[in-house]
C-alpha positions as CSV (number, residue, x, y, z in Angstrom):
1,M,10.4,37.6,-18.4
2,P,10.5,34.2,-17.0
3,S,13.4,34.2,-14.5
4,H,15.6,31.2,-13.3
5,V,16.1,30.6,-9.4
6,S,19.3,29.8,-7.8
7,F,20.0,30.7,-4.3
8,S,23.0,30.1,-1.9
9,N,25.1,26.8,-2.3
10,R,25.4,26.7,1.2
11,W,21.3,26.3,1.7
12,C,20.7,24.4,-1.1
13,L,23.8,21.4,-0.2
14,L,22.4,21.5,3.1
15,I,18.6,20.3,1.9
16,R,20.4,18.3,-0.9
17,F,22.1,16.3,1.8
18,S,19.5,15.9,4.1
19,L,17.4,14.7,0.5
20,V,19.8,11.9,0.3
21,F,20.3,10.9,3.6
22,S,16.6,11.3,5.5
23,C,17.4,12.9,9.0
24,L,15.6,11.0,11.2
25,C,16.5,10.5,14.8
26,G,15.8,8.0,17.6
27,S,17.5,4.9,18.4
28,A,17.1,1.4,16.2
29,L,16.5,-1.5,16.9
30,V,18.8,-4.6,15.6
31,F,17.9,-7.7,15.2
32,A,20.8,-10.7,14.7
33,A,19.8,-14.3,13.4
34,D,19.6,-16.5,16.0
35,N,17.7,-20.2,16.7
36,G,14.2,-19.0,18.1
37,K,11.3,-19.6,16.2
38,P,8.9,-15.9,16.6
39,A,5.5,-17.4,18.9
40,L,2.9,-17.1,16.2
41,P,-0.3,-15.1,18.2
42,T,-4.1,-16.8,17.7
43,S,-6.3,-15.8,15.5
44,A,-8.4,-13.5,18.5
45,Q,-4.3,-11.5,19.2
46,W,-3.6,-10.5,15.4
47,L,-4.7,-6.8,14.8
48,Q,-7.9,-6.2,12.6
49,G,-10.4,-2.9,11.7
50,R,-9.4,0.4,13.1
51,A,-6.6,-1.1,15.1
52,F,-4.7,-2.6,12.1
53,Q,-4.7,0.3,9.9
54,Q,-3.8,2.1,13.0
55,Q,-1.0,-0.1,13.2
56,L,0.2,0.4,9.7
57,Q,1.0,3.9,9.7
58,K,3.0,3.6,12.9
59,P,6.7,4.3,12.2
60,L,9.3,1.6,12.1
61,Q,13.0,2.0,12.8
62,A,15.7,-1.2,12.9
63,N,17.8,-3.4,11.4
64,W,18.0,-6.8,10.2
65,S,21.0,-8.6,9.4
66,G,21.4,-12.3,8.2
67,L,17.9,-13.9,8.6
68,S,15.6,-15.8,6.6
69,L,13.4,-14.1,5.3
70,Q,10.3,-16.2,6.6
71,H,12.0,-15.4,10.5
72,L,12.5,-11.8,9.5
73,T,8.4,-11.3,8.2
74,S,7.1,-14.0,11.4
75,S,9.5,-11.7,14.2
76,I,7.5,-9.1,12.5
77,A,4.2,-10.1,12.3
78,A,4.5,-11.3,16.3
79,N,5.7,-8.1,17.3
80,Q,3.4,-5.5,15.7
81,R,0.3,-7.9,15.6
82,I,0.0,-7.4,12.3
83,C,-0.4,-11.3,10.2
84,I,1.9,-11.5,7.1
85,F,1.3,-14.3,4.5
86,L,3.8,-15.2,2.4
87,D,3.0,-16.6,-1.6
88,R,4.4,-20.3,-1.9
89,Q,6.2,-19.2,-4.8
90,V,8.2,-17.0,-2.7
91,D,11.6,-18.8,-0.8
92,P,10.9,-18.6,2.7
93,D,14.6,-19.5,3.6
94,Q,16.6,-17.0,1.4
95,T,18.6,-14.9,3.5
96,V,17.5,-10.7,4.3
97,N,19.3,-7.8,5.6
98,F,17.6,-5.3,5.6
99,R,17.3,-1.7,7.0
100,A,13.8,0.0,8.2
101,T,14.4,4.1,8.7
102,G,11.8,5.0,10.4
103,A,8.6,5.0,7.8
104,S,5.9,3.4,8.1
105,L,5.0,0.0,8.9
106,E,3.1,-0.4,5.9
107,R,5.5,1.5,4.1
108,T,8.7,-0.4,5.6
109,L,6.7,-4.2,4.4
110,Q,6.6,-2.5,0.6
111,Q,9.8,-1.5,0.9
112,L,11.2,-4.9,1.9
113,A,9.4,-6.7,-0.6
114,Q,11.0,-4.6,-3.4
115,Q,14.5,-5.4,-2.1
116,L,13.2,-8.7,-3.1
117,K,12.0,-8.2,-6.1
118,L,8.0,-8.9,-4.6
119,G,5.2,-7.0,-3.7
120,T,2.6,-7.1,-1.4
121,C,-1.6,-6.1,-0.9
122,K,-3.5,-6.1,2.0
123,I,-6.6,-9.6,2.1
124,G,-8.8,-8.3,5.1
125,A,-6.5,-7.4,8.0
126,C,-3.7,-9.7,6.2
127,I,-0.3,-8.4,4.8
128,Y,0.2,-11.2,1.8
129,V,3.6,-10.6,0.2
130,G,4.5,-12.3,-3.0
131,P,5.2,-11.8,-7.1
132,V,4.4,-8.1,-8.1
133,S,2.2,-9.8,-11.0
134,T,0.2,-11.3,-8.3
135,T,-0.3,-9.1,-5.9
136,S,-0.8,-5.7,-8.2
137,R,-4.0,-7.6,-8.9
138,L,-5.0,-9.6,-5.8
139,A,-6.6,-7.6,-3.7
140,T,-8.4,-6.2,-5.9
141,I,-9.6,-9.4,-7.1
142,S,-10.7,-10.3,-3.7
143,E,-13.0,-7.8,-3.0
144,V,-14.5,-8.4,-6.5
145,Q,-15.3,-12.3,-5.2
146,R,-16.8,-10.3,-1.6
147,Q,-18.9,-8.4,-3.8
148,Q,-20.2,-11.4,-5.8
149,L,-21.1,-13.0,-2.6
150,R,-23.0,-10.4,-1.4
151,D,-25.8,-12.2,-3.7
152,A,-25.7,-15.6,-2.1
153,P,-28.6,-16.6,-0.7
154,A,-29.8,-15.5,2.6
155,A,-28.9,-19.2,4.4
156,L,-26.2,-19.4,2.8
157,K,-24.5,-15.8,3.7
158,P,-23.7,-16.9,7.8
159,Q,-21.5,-19.5,6.6
160,L,-19.8,-17.4,4.3
161,M,-18.8,-14.3,6.9
162,A,-15.4,-13.9,8.5
163,T,-14.0,-15.9,10.7
164,G,-11.0,-17.1,12.6
165,W,-8.7,-19.3,10.6
166,Q,-5.6,-21.3,11.1
167,W,-4.5,-24.6,10.0
168,K,-1.6,-26.8,11.6
169,Q,2.1,-27.7,10.5
170,L,2.8,-29.2,7.3
171,S,-0.9,-28.6,6.0
172,N,-1.6,-29.0,2.7
173,P,-3.7,-26.7,-0.1
174,Q,-6.1,-28.9,-1.4
175,S,-7.3,-30.5,2.5
176,L,-7.4,-26.5,3.0
177,L,-9.7,-26.0,0.0
178,E,-12.3,-29.0,1.0
179,Q,-12.7,-27.9,4.1
180,Q,-13.4,-23.9,3.5
181,V,-15.5,-25.8,0.8
182,Q,-17.5,-28.0,3.1
183,A,-17.3,-26.3,6.3
184,A,-19.5,-23.1,4.0
185,G,-22.1,-26.1,3.2
186,L,-20.9,-25.7,-0.7
187,M,-19.2,-28.3,-3.1
188,L,-16.4,-28.3,-4.7
189,D,-15.6,-28.9,-8.5
190,P,-14.6,-33.1,-8.2
191,T,-11.5,-32.5,-11.1
192,V,-10.2,-30.2,-8.7
193,R,-6.2,-30.9,-7.6
194,L,-4.1,-28.7,-6.3
195,P,-0.2,-29.6,-6.2
196,H,0.7,-30.9,-3.1
197,D,2.6,-28.8,-0.8
198,L,3.2,-29.2,3.0
199,W,2.6,-25.8,4.7
200,K,3.6,-24.3,7.6
201,E,1.4,-23.6,11.1
202,Q,-0.7,-20.2,10.3
203,T,-2.9,-18.4,11.9
204,F,-5.0,-15.4,10.8
205,P,-7.6,-12.2,11.7
206,P,-11.9,-13.1,10.8
207,L,-11.4,-13.4,7.7
208,D,-14.4,-14.3,5.0
209,F,-15.0,-17.1,2.8
210,A,-13.8,-15.3,-0.3
211,Q,-10.6,-13.7,1.5
212,R,-9.8,-17.3,2.8
213,L,-9.7,-19.3,-0.8
214,T,-8.1,-16.1,-2.1
215,I,-4.9,-16.8,0.4
216,V,-5.0,-20.7,-0.5
217,L,-5.6,-20.2,-4.5
218,A,-3.3,-17.1,-5.1
219,G,-0.3,-18.8,-4.8
220,F,-1.2,-20.9,-8.1
221,N,-2.6,-17.7,-9.9
222,L,-6.0,-19.6,-9.0
223,T,-9.2,-18.2,-7.7
224,F,-12.8,-19.5,-7.9
225,H,-16.3,-18.8,-9.5
226,L,-19.1,-19.7,-7.5
227,D,-22.1,-21.2,-9.0
228,L,-25.1,-20.3,-7.1
229,A,-27.2,-22.5,-8.6
230,S,-25.3,-25.5,-8.3
231,R,-23.6,-24.5,-4.8
232,Q,-20.7,-25.6,-6.7
233,V,-16.6,-23.8,-6.3
234,H,-14.8,-24.1,-9.8
235,L,-11.2,-22.6,-10.0
236,I,-10.8,-20.3,-12.6
237,P,-7.1,-18.1,-13.6
238,L,-6.3,-15.2,-11.9
239,P,-7.6,-12.9,-14.8
240,E,-5.4,-10.8,-15.9
241,R,-7.1,-7.3,-15.7
242,V,-9.9,-6.1,-12.6
243,S,-11.5,-3.6,-11.5
244,L,-13.6,-3.1,-8.5
245,T,-16.4,-0.8,-9.2
246,R,-17.7,1.5,-5.2
247,S,-20.5,4.1,-4.9
248,Y,-19.5,6.7,-2.6
249,T,-22.8,9.1,-0.9
250,K,-20.8,12.4,-1.2
251,Q,-21.7,15.9,-3.5
252,L,-18.6,17.1,-4.4
253,S,-18.4,20.7,-6.3
254,A,-17.0,21.0,-9.4
255,A,-13.4,21.9,-8.2
256,N,-13.5,19.0,-5.2
257,L,-13.9,16.6,-7.9
258,A,-11.3,17.7,-10.5
259,K,-8.8,17.9,-7.0
260,V,-9.8,14.3,-6.4
261,K,-9.5,12.9,-10.1
262,K,-6.3,14.5,-10.3
263,R,-4.9,12.5,-7.0
264,F,-6.2,9.3,-8.5
265,P,-5.9,9.6,-12.4
266,Q,-6.1,5.3,-12.0
267,L,-9.8,5.8,-11.0
268,I,-12.5,6.4,-13.3
269,I,-14.7,8.6,-11.4
270,K,-18.3,10.1,-12.6
271,Q,-20.9,11.9,-10.4
272,T,-24.6,11.9,-10.1
273,G,-26.1,14.0,-7.5
274,N,-25.0,13.0,-4.7
275,R,-23.6,9.2,-6.1
276,L,-19.8,9.6,-6.5
277,E,-18.9,6.1,-9.0
278,A,-15.2,5.0,-8.9
279,Q,-13.8,2.6,-11.0
280,G,-10.9,0.4,-10.5
281,S,-8.0,-1.3,-7.6
282,Y,-8.8,-1.9,-4.2
283,E,-5.9,0.1,-3.1
284,D,-7.1,3.5,-4.8
285,H,-11.0,2.9,-3.4
286,E,-9.5,2.5,0.4
287,L,-7.5,5.5,0.0
288,L,-10.8,7.5,-2.0
289,S,-13.2,6.0,1.1
290,R,-10.5,7.5,3.4
291,L,-10.1,11.3,1.8
292,L,-13.8,11.6,1.3
293,S,-14.1,10.9,5.2
294,G,-12.4,13.4,5.8
295,E,-9.0,11.4,6.7
296,T,-5.8,13.2,5.4
297,I,-4.2,10.7,3.3
298,R,-0.9,10.1,0.7
299,T,-0.3,7.5,-1.3
300,S,2.5,5.0,0.4
301,T,3.0,2.7,-2.7
302,T,6.2,3.2,-4.5
303,K,6.1,3.0,-8.4
304,P,8.8,1.3,-9.9
305,G,11.7,4.2,-10.3
306,E,9.5,6.5,-8.1
307,K,12.1,8.6,-5.2
308,R,10.6,9.3,-1.8
309,F,12.2,12.4,0.1
310,T,12.9,12.6,3.6
311,L,14.0,16.1,4.3
312,R,13.9,18.2,7.5
313,V,13.9,22.0,7.1
314,M,14.3,24.6,9.4
315,K,13.4,28.5,8.3
316,A,15.3,28.2,5.1
317,P,14.7,29.8,1.4
318,A,11.7,27.6,-0.7
319,A,14.0,28.9,-3.2
320,A,16.2,27.0,-2.2
321,I,14.3,23.6,-1.4
322,I,13.0,24.2,-4.9
323,D,16.6,24.7,-6.1
324,S,17.7,21.5,-4.5
325,V,15.0,19.4,-6.2
326,V,15.7,20.5,-9.5
327,Q,19.1,20.0,-9.8
328,Q,18.1,16.6,-8.3
329,Q,16.0,16.0,-11.1
330,Q,17.7,17.6,-13.8
331,W,15.5,19.7,-14.3
332,T,14.8,23.6,-15.3
333,V,12.6,26.1,-13.4
334,R,10.8,28.8,-14.7
335,F,8.8,31.4,-13.3
336,E,7.5,35.2,-13.1
337,P,9.5,37.7,-12.0
338,A,6.5,38.8,-9.3
339,I,7.0,35.6,-7.8
340,A,10.6,36.1,-7.1
341,T,10.0,37.5,-3.8
342,R,7.6,35.0,-2.6
343,L,10.4,32.2,-3.1
344,K,12.9,34.5,-0.7
345,T,9.9,33.2,2.3
346,L,11.5,31.2,4.9
347,V,9.7,27.9,5.4
348,T,10.1,25.3,8.1
349,L,9.3,21.9,6.4
350,K,9.0,18.5,7.6
351,V,8.3,15.2,5.5
352,T,8.8,11.9,5.4
353,E,9.0,9.8,2.5
354,A,7.1,12.6,1.0
355,T,6.3,11.6,-2.8
356,L,7.5,14.7,-5.3
357,D,4.0,16.0,-5.6
358,E,3.8,16.5,-2.0
359,L,7.4,17.7,-1.1
360,L,6.7,20.1,-3.7
361,E,3.0,21.5,-2.8
362,K,4.1,21.6,0.6
363,T,6.2,23.9,0.2
364,L,5.2,25.9,-2.6
365,D,0.7,26.1,-1.4
366,P,1.3,27.9,1.8
367,L,2.7,30.6,-0.1
368,G,0.3,30.8,-2.9
369,L,1.6,28.9,-5.6
370,T,1.5,26.1,-8.1
371,Y,3.1,24.5,-10.3
372,Q,3.5,22.2,-13.6
373,L,6.0,20.1,-15.1
374,K,6.5,19.4,-18.7
375,D,9.8,18.2,-21.0
376,Q,11.8,18.3,-18.0
377,Q,10.9,22.1,-17.3
378,L,8.9,23.1,-13.7
379,T,6.5,26.0,-13.9
380,I,6.0,28.1,-10.8
381,T,2.9,29.9,-11.0
382,E,0.3,31.6,-8.4
383,K,-2.1,29.8,-7.4
384,R,-5.9,31.1,-8.8
385,P,-8.8,30.8,-6.8
C-alpha cells in the first residue's frame, strides 16, 4: 500500500523556516541615494565573452534605498563592469528600494526588473532592461538578424562586425541610426523618421551591426530588414513570434536525448546522426549549448508566479525536506512502503535560488529516487535504469 510521509515537527519547522527566510551569510553592502554620478566605463572596460558570463554568475548581496533606477543600474554596471541599457519606454527616474540577497548578478538583475514589472535579456555582452513584451523576444530577434546577415556579400561583412560603440550626451536615435547605417556602407530607407528623443551618454562593449540596430530600434517596437540586393535598410515592427534554429555537433543516446527534451520543453529538438537541431528562444539555446559542452547549468529565469528556494540543511531526513515542500505547496505525497527506509536517510543540502524541480532532484536523486507530480499529488518512486 502506498504511504504518506510525515516527520517530526522539529525538522519540518526548521526546514520551512529556512525555505522562507533563505539562509544567507556574509555582510551586505548598503548604497544610499547621493549626488554622485557613477563613472561610465569606456567600451574597452566593459566585460565581454567568457569574463562577462562568469561575472553574471557571481553572487551579489546588497541593499539599495532611495536611488533612481538610472542611478542604481549605472552603479551596478560600473561596479560590476557589466553593460546595462534601459529601454526608452522605462522611466529612469523612478525611485527604487531593492535588496539583493546573494543570488547571482544575472538573477539579481532579473529580480530587480520583476519588482518593477520589467524584463531583462542579453544583446551581446549587454543587459537590456525593458518591457517584458519586448525583452521576452528581443534576444532571439537579434540573433535571427545576425544569422541572416551571415549571408551578406564578403565585401560587406567587415562593416557588419563587432566594434566598440558609444554616443554622446543628448544624442538622438534618428542620428544614431543613420550613423550606423552609413558606417556599414548601406542606405537607409528615406521614409524612415524615428520620434525625436534625447538620450543620455552611453558606451557599449563591442557589438555587431545587428546588435547595435536592435538596441537603437527596440524601444520603438521596431527592428530592421536589410535588402542585400539594394543594400537598403528598412524598418519593420518587432515580430510577435520568433524562433531561432541552430545545429549542434553532438550525438546523444536515446535516454540522454529524452532528458534534454525534458529539461528544455519549449525547444523543438531533433537528432539526425551526430547532428542535433533545436528550434526555440535564444535563452534556451544559450543554456542548451552550455549543457552540451559539459557545463552544469540551471535555468535562472523565473516565470511569473514561480517559487525559488534557498535552503541549507545539515543531516536532516530526506522525508522532512519533502514534507516541508509538500506542506508549502499544499500537495499530497505518496510512495511505496519499500521506499520509506530510504526517505529516512540523513542528507546535507545547500541550494540557492533553486527551482522546485531542482530542489526535489537534489534531495531524491542521491537516494536513487525520482518523482512525478500530477493533480497536486507528488508520487515518489524508485529510479529505473
